[in-house]
C-alpha positions, -999 to 999 in steps of 0.1 A, spaced: 279 -623 198 297 -595 180 274 -595 150 244 -595 173 259 -566 192 266 -546 161 230 -553 149 217 -542 182 237 -510 181 226 -503 146 190 -509 155 192 -486 185 208 -459 162 180 -463 138 154 -458 165 173 -428 178 175 -414 143 138 -418 138 131 -401 171 153 -372 161 136 -370 127 103 -369 145 114 -337 163 126 -319 131 102 -333 105 68 -324 120 61 -356 140 24 -362 147 14 -344 115 24 -310 128 33 -285 101 46 -250 106 38 -222 81 36 -184 85 35 -152 65 44 -116 75 19 -88 69 30 -65 54 54 -86 34 83 -61 36 75 -40 67 92 -8 76 111 -1 108 86 7 135 56 -4 114 32 -28 132 39 -62 116 16 -93 120 33 -127 118 4 -150 109 6 -188 114 -30 -196 107 -20 -219 78 0 -241 101 -14 -276 106 -18 -283 143 -45 -286 170 -40 -275 206 -5 -263 199 20 -237 212 35 -213 188 70 -199 196 87 -171 176 124 -164 175 148 -142 156 181 -159 145 212 -138 150 246 -153 143 233 -188 147 216 -182 180 178 -179 187 164 -150 206 128 -143 217 109 -120 193 96 -94 216 83 -98 252 54 -121 243 71 -142 215 41 -166 215 8 -170 198 -7 -180 165 -6 -144 154 23 -123 168 23 -85 165 57 -70 165 76 -38 154 111 -43 141 136 -17 154 162 -19 126 164 -24 89 178 -53 71 170 -90 64 157 -108 95 156 -145 100 124 -153 118 117 -188 130 84 -203 140 82 -235 161 49 -252 165 46 -278 193 16 -300 199 5 -315 233 26 -347 226 58 -327 222 59 -331 184 72 -300 168 78 -284 134 98 -254 124 97 -229 96 122 -201 90 116 -171 67 138 -142 58 119 -109 61 133 -78 45 127 -48 69 128 -15 51 140 18 66 113 38 83 93 61 61 113 92 59 106 115 88 114 150 76 144 165 93 162 198 88 186 194 59 174 159 50 169 168 13 196 180 -10 187 211 -29 169 204 -62 188 214 -94 164 205 -122 135 227 -132 103 219 -151 97 183 -141 60 185 -146 62 178 -183 82 146 -179 82 134 -143 103 103 -148 131 124 -163 135 139 -129 130 106 -110 93 111 -102 68 84 -110 49 83 -143 40 56 -169 76 50 -177 88 37 -143 57 23 -126 34 -7 -132 42 -43 -142 70 -58 -163 74 -90 -182 47 -114 -196 13 -113 -180 -14 -140 -181 -49 -131 -190 -78 -133 -165 -103 -148 -171 -83 -178 -183 -52 -180 -162 -48 -204 -133 -55 -187 -99 -44 -197 -64 -67 -211 -38 -87 -183 -23 -89 -163 -56 -115 -168 -83 -130 -151 -113 -167 -142 -108 -181 -143 -143 -214 -128 -132 -199 -95 -121 -167 -97 -141 -147 -94 -110 -116 -112 -96 -125 -120 -59 -100 -128 -31 -119 -144 -3 -93 -161 19 -63 -148 39 -27 -149 28 -35 -150 -10 -9 -138 -35 -18 -131 -72 9 -118 -96 18 -115 -132 -18 -112 -144 -37 -91 -169 -71 -88 -153 -101 -77 -174 -121 -63 -145 -119 -50 -109 -104 -69 -80 -124 -73 -47 -103 -81 -17 -121 -98 12 -93 -116 29 -64 -104 51 -28 -102 40 -35 -103 3 -7 -94 -21 -14 -82 -57 18 -78 -76 31 -71 -111 -3 -70 -128 -25 -49 -149 -61 -42 -138 -83 -26 -164 -120 -19 -159 -144 -16 -188 -177 -8 -170 -189 17 -144 -219 39 -136 -235 70 -150 -232 87 -115 -211 79 -84 -219 44 -72 -189 31 -53 -173 15 -84 -135 7 -83 -105 -8 -98 -95 -25 -65 -117 -26 -34 -102 -35 0 -128 -49 23 -162 -34 32 -171 -6 56 -186 -32 80 -161 -60 72 -126 -46 69 -94 -64 59 -58 -57 69 -23 -62 56 -29 -57 18 2 -52 -3 -1 -36 -38 31 -37 -59 39 -27 -95 4 -24 -108 -14 -6 -136 -49 3 -125 -67 19 -154 -100 21 -173 -107 7 -208 -116 38 -228 -129 32 -263 -112 63 -277 -85 74 -253 -73 101 -277 -106 118 -274 -106 119 -236 -106 154 -219 -102 151 -181 -122 184 -178 -152 171 -198 -172 141 -185 -189 137 -219 -157 124 -234 -152 97 -207 -165 64 -219 -159 43 -188 -170 61 -156 -156 46 -124 -153 62 -90 -120 52 -76 -88 33 -87 -83 20 -52 -112 21 -27 -98 13 7 -126 6 33 -104 6 64 -72 -13 58 -48 8 79 -19 -15 71 -21 -14 33 11 -5 14 14 4 -22 46 8 -43 51 16 -80 14 20 -89 1 37 -120 -35 48 -114 -54 68 -141 -88 71 -156 -109 74 -124 -127 102 -107 -102 96 -78 -71 75 -79 -72 65 -42 -98 67 -14 -90 59 22 -58 55 43 -26 41 30 12 41 27 18 49 -10 53 53 -24 68 58 -59 33 59 -75 15 80 -101 -20 91 -90 -42 110 -115 -78 122 -112 -103 136 -137 -138 149 -140 -158 117 -146 -192 127 -132 -208 162 -137 -206 183 -105 -186 156 -85 -158 163 -61 -124 154 -76 -93 144 -57 -63 123 -68 -60 112 -32 -88 114 -6 -89 104 30 -122 114 45 -114 102 80 -118 65 72 -86 56 89 -49 64 94 -21 68 84 -18 88 52 18 85 40 25 98 5 62 95 -2 78 103 -36 46 101 -57 33 121 -86 -2 133 -76 -21 154 -102 -56 168 -105 -62 189 -137 -97 199 -126 -103 232 -108 -122 213 -82 -113 202 -46 -76 192 -45 -48 169 -56 -47 157 -19 -78 160 3 -79 152 40 -113 157 55 -125 147 90 -160 139 79 -160 103 91 -133 103 117 -101 119 130 -70 127 110 -40 112 126 -5 106 112 1 123 78 33 125 59 33 142 25 70 142 15 90 146 -17 61 145 -41 53 162 -74 20 179 -70 -3 200 -92 -39 211 -97 -73 211 -80 -91 240 -64 -63 239 -38 -33 216 -40 -40 202 -6 -67 202 21 -52 196 56 -80 179 75 -95 207 95 -128 210 76 -150 204 107 -127 220 133 -92 212 146 -103 189 174 -104 159 151 -69 166 137 -44 150 161 -15 146 135 13 149 132 7 163 97 40 168 79 42 185 46 77 188 34 100 190 3 72 188 -22 77 201 -58 46 220 -69 39 227 -106 22 259 -118 13 273 -152 -14 279 -177 -6 251 -201 0 214 -199 37 218 -202 43 237 -169 12 229 -148 -25 235 -146 -29 268 -127 -7 298 -120 -11 293 -82 -6 255 -82 -43 250 -77 -70 273 -91 -75 290 -57 -40 284 -43 -19 259 -24 -33 250 10 -66 250 28 -80 240 62 -48 231 81 -46 229 119 -15 249 129 -9 231 161 -8 197 144 11 206 112 47 211 104 57 223 69 88 235 52 110 230 21 81 230 -4 91 247 -37 79 256 -72 87 233 -101 95 262 -126 118 283 -104 128 260 -75 120 290 -52 101 283 -20 63 283 -20 43 296 9 35 272 37 1 261 51 -9 272 85 17 254 104 49 255 125 83 252 109 100 218 106 
């Protein structure tokens, strides 16, 4: 009887082992999968944990954060196929998704999410005093972004030609790379045409995007387009990109003379309403405007030029298409005596949260428009303008204009919504005047 007993025990153990495996290895065909949007959120930033790629029908979705080996609910709700959450502290977070079907079969997936510090909120004394003068001529020598410290690195694969993930495809008719599904990542590519993003949570990383055709007058052309005005996307992440035009004779280009510009394109990035987009280490040059629409843009180089006769020219423009506008440690230049390096206008909606902090700025009619064009009622703010280095001069070594912009520094600010301080001249490190605002 002993051999039979042993066999029975072994058989029972095998059954129990299979049952345990069913719980942990997606019994019933259940699979757990999720992605965060944005991929590396900031403290306090609304983050979407998206489990739409999980395989399961009529299931429950439970979210937990793992701390010291124990699982805790992620927020009050902690359930749902898409969970919206704001992390309260920086660091690497272990987030676990459990998917449970109506038979009790379950699958789990755990990801580590790097949560970055909150975008720097200006505080008194937050910035150490600058010591180096004349950064305009060579921004990267002072730690500001330019061609030397932005854009992709390593070997890039050519598009068309390179293999693309599901949800991304080359449109040979329009010479455009199109992203049409959610949660698509493309990286390490040399793309010979614009990129149109029509899916949520897209990531474009470590790539060069160069556009070789445009229009003879403003037409909505772009290097990267995020959604459409009536069909917006959310959660786009742009990281380490060159976004440029393919000029036939770059040495002949004069940013003040449209007749010298071969490829005439409206915007480097045209954001049609993605309020959650993040951009880091971008190099954008060759367009009438480097960026249009809301966004959180860090460590990036934005340059504008006169592409179309009589056109408005801004390196960064938000015409009220959405919020926030966060420009943190960027180089933002407009050599044209027209409009501004940074323009906020409330033409299409209100101006909410704005942070313009620790940037190198120069040029335009004014250096910055503050959003009050059509009255202050549409400027809710807060609008924070702090610790920016502003170049001035009458040659390309020191700046574009003796007052920063041709007409001066600031225009159309709402005092009740704006705080400003710590802005200074690049050539002397002495304080500039402030826009109509209260002190920080």
